[in-house]
C-alpha positions in Angstrom: 0.0 0.0 0.0 1.6 3.3 -1.1 2.2 6.0 1.4 0.7 8.6 -0.9 -2.6 6.7 -0.8 -2.4 6.4 3.0 -1.8 10.2 3.2 -5.0 10.7 1.2 -6.9 8.5 3.7 -5.4 10.5 6.6 -6.4 13.8 5.0 -10.0 12.7 4.6 -10.2 11.5 8.2 -8.6 14.7 9.5 -11.1 16.8 7.6 -13.9 14.7 9.1 -12.5 15.5 12.5 -12.6 19.2 11.8 -16.2 18.9 10.6 -17.2 17.3 13.9 -15.6 20.1 15.9 -17.2 22.7 13.7 -20.6 21.2 14.4 -19.8 21.0 18.1 -19.0 24.7 18.2 -22.2 25.6 16.2 -24.4 23.3 18.3 -26.0 19.9 17.6 -29.1 17.9 18.3 -29.0 14.6 20.2 -31.4 11.7 19.9 -31.2 8.2 21.3 -31.3 4.8 19.5 -33.1 3.4 22.5 -35.3 6.3 23.6 -36.9 4.5 26.5 -33.6 3.8 28.1 -31.8 6.9 26.8 -28.9 4.8 25.7 -26.7 5.0 22.5 -26.9 8.7 21.7 -26.6 9.8 18.1 -26.1 13.4 17.1 -26.4 15.5 14.0 -22.6 15.5 14.1 -22.5 11.7 13.8 -24.8 11.8 10.8 -23.1 14.7 9.0 -19.7 13.0 9.5 -21.0 9.7 8.3 -22.3 11.3 5.1 -19.0 13.1 4.5 -16.9 10.0 5.0 -19.1 7.9 2.8 -18.8 10.3 -0.1 -15.0 10.9 0.3 -13.9 7.3 1.1 -15.9 5.7 -1.7 -14.4 8.2 -4.1 -11.0 7.1 -2.8 -11.7 3.4 -3.4 -15.0 3.1 -5.4 -15.0 -0.7 -5.5 -15.1 -1.0 -1.7 -18.2 -2.0 0.3 -19.5 0.1 3.2 -20.1 -0.7 6.8 -20.9 2.1 9.2 -22.6 2.4 12.5 -24.8 5.3 11.2 -25.7 3.8 7.8 -28.4 1.2 7.2 -26.5 -2.0 6.5 -26.6 -3.5 3.0 -25.8 -7.2 2.4 -24.0 -6.4 -0.9 -20.9 -5.4 1.2 -20.5 -9.2 1.9 -19.7 -9.7 -1.8 -16.9 -7.1 -1.8 -13.3 -7.9 -1.5 -12.6 -4.5 0.1 -14.8 -2.8 2.7 -14.7 0.5 4.6 -15.6 0.0 8.2 -16.5 3.3 9.8 -17.6 4.8 13.1 -18.0 8.6 12.4 -17.9 9.3 16.1 -16.7 6.5 18.4 -17.5 7.7 21.9 -20.6 9.8 21.2 -21.4 9.9 24.9 -18.1 11.6 25.5 -18.7 13.9 22.6 -22.1 15.0 24.0 -20.5 15.6 27.4 -17.5 17.4 25.8 -15.0 15.0 27.3 -12.1 15.0 24.8 -11.9 11.2 24.4 -13.9 10.5 21.2 -12.7 9.7 17.8 -13.4 9.5 14.1 -12.5 5.8 13.2 -12.0 4.5 9.7 -10.6 1.1 8.7 -10.1 -0.7 5.4 -10.4 -4.5 5.3 -9.5 -6.8 2.4 -10.9 -10.3 2.3 -11.9 -9.9 6.0 -8.4 -8.9 7.2 -7.6 -5.4 8.5 -5.3 -3.6 6.1 -5.3 0.1 7.2 -6.7 2.2 9.9 -7.0 5.9 10.7 -8.2 7.4 14.0 -8.5 11.1 14.8 -9.4 12.7 18.1 -11.3 15.8 16.9 -11.1 17.6 20.2 -7.3 17.4 20.5 -6.3 17.0 16.8 -4.4 13.8 17.7 -4.0 11.8 14.4 -3.1 8.1 14.0 -2.5 6.3 10.7 -1.3 2.8 10.0 -1.1 0.1 7.4 -0.4 -3.5 8.3 3.1 -4.5 7.0 3.9 -0.9 6.2 4.0 1.1 9.5 2.2 3.4 11.8 2.3 7.1 12.6 1.1 9.6 15.1 0.8 13.1 13.9 3.2 12.2 11.1 5.9 10.6 13.3 6.5 6.8 13.3 5.2 4.9 16.3 5.7 1.4 17.6 3.5 -0.6 20.0 6.2 -0.9 22.6 7.0 0.6 26.0 9.2 -0.1 29.0 7.2 -1.9 31.7 6.6 -0.5 35.1 5.8 -2.4 38.3 2.2 -2.7 37.3 0.8 -2.8 33.7 -1.0 0.3 32.7 -4.3 -0.6 31.1 -6.9 1.7 29.4 -10.5 0.9 30.3 -13.9 2.2 29.6 -15.8 4.2 32.2 -18.9 2.1 31.8 -17.1 -1.2 32.3 -15.2 0.2 35.3 -18.5 1.4 36.8 -19.9 -2.1 36.3 -16.9 -3.5 38.2 -15.5 -5.5 35.3 -11.9 -4.5 36.3 -12.2 -5.2 40.0 -10.7 -8.7 39.7 -7.5 -7.0 38.4 -7.3 -4.2 41.0 -4.2 -5.6 42.7 -2.2 -6.3 39.5 -3.2 -3.6 37.0 -3.2 0.2 36.9 -6.5 0.8 35.0 -7.1 4.3 33.6 -10.4 5.5 32.1 -10.5 6.6 28.5 -13.7 6.9 26.4 -13.6 5.7 22.8 -12.3 2.2 22.3 -10.8 3.3 18.9 -8.9 6.0 20.8 -7.8 3.5 23.4 -6.4 1.2 20.8 -4.7 4.0 19.0 -3.0 5.1 22.3 -1.8 1.5 22.9 -0.5 1.4 19.3 1.6 4.5 20.1 3.0 2.9 23.3 1.0 5.2 25.7 -0.2 2.2 27.7 0.7 -1.5 28.0 -2.7 -2.6 26.7 -6.5 -2.4 26.7 -9.1 -5.1 26.9 -12.9 -5.5 27.0 -14.7 -8.7 28.0 -18.0 -7.7 26.3 -19.1 -7.6 22.7 -18.0 -4.8 20.3 -19.2 -4.1 16.8 -16.7 -4.2 14.0 -16.9 -0.4 13.5 -15.9 0.1 17.1 -12.5 -1.7 16.8 -11.5 -2.3 13.2 -9.4 0.8 12.8 -7.7 0.4 16.2 -7.0 -3.3 15.4 -5.3 -2.2 12.2 -3.2 0.4 14.0 -2.0 -2.0 16.7 -1.0 -4.6 14.1 0.6 -1.9 11.9 2.6 -0.7 14.9 3.9 -4.2 15.8 1.6 -5.0 18.7 -0.6 -8.0 19.5 -4.4 -8.0 19.3 -7.0 -10.8 19.3 -10.6 -11.5 20.3 -11.8 -13.0 23.6 -11.0 -16.5 22.4 -7.5 -15.6 21.4 -8.2 -15.6 17.7 -7.3 -12.9 15.1 -10.1 -10.7 14.0 -12.0 -11.2 10.7 -14.1 -8.4 9.6 -17.0 -7.8 7.1 -19.1 -10.6 8.5 -22.9 -10.8 8.5 -23.0 -10.4 12.2 -21.0 -7.4 13.1 -20.7 -8.2 16.8 -17.3 -9.5 18.0 -16.7 -11.1 21.4 -14.1 -9.5 23.5 -10.8 -7.8 22.6 -7.3 -7.8 24.0 -4.6 -5.4 22.6 -1.2 -5.0 24.1 2.4 -4.1 23.4 4.7 -7.0 22.5 6.4 -6.7 25.9 3.1 -7.0 27.9 0.9 -9.3 25.7 1.8 -12.7 27.1 1.5 -11.6 30.8 -1.8 -9.7 30.2 -3.3 -12.7 28.3 -2.4 -14.9 31.2 -3.9 -12.5 33.7 -7.1 -12.5 31.7 -7.2 -16.3 31.6 -6.7 -16.5 35.4 -8.9 -13.6 36.6 -11.6 -12.8 34.0 -15.0 -14.2 34.9 -15.9 -17.4 33.1 -18.5 -16.9 30.4 -20.9 -19.6 29.2 
């Protein structure tokens, strides 16, 4: 994959991030996908960014299929060798609350395998780009998924999962720090800002595909809850668990999860 093409992808996602922040400054409307429970917010910024990305990304690679959280799914994507996997704002709850931990997340998969990923934090301007087998960059500078280990592994976790007590079994062995968007968490791990991140619950492909590509591109380790590599563009977009870690921490973190994570039927 040519770097010039990757730079074109990065430019599109960076522009999408600026669009999100422009809408945030102007004001936006919020609705809920589950109105009775007021869960899963979706804003006018999500929808505008989704439309922008669909137009620009399909122009960049017209033969690709399209899978996005904010677009009605079409089964013809399953016939495509290439597919864009998009979350226009991953971490909409943080966006609504103006917590600067949300991200525009774009991945490209080929034959089910992650090929490239771009993640931008619109609030901070932090930009991540990677292509598996080519390399990964943060704000234009090369990154590797590697860091010196401290006495306790630093793990990035979601606030909701922390509030539910899902990290309590690891309290004595891990230093867990809250970050919103899973895409942003994965990007930070790819850049060596933490030893890893994991989630025991299901995630949709659009939540994690770009971050998975970034971690792999940066030389880290990532797999699902069963220890298997991710395959994307499936009929059922839900995946089951994720563990991403630096090469130094992966083996120990995987062992901790095996020992301490609650058993699931």
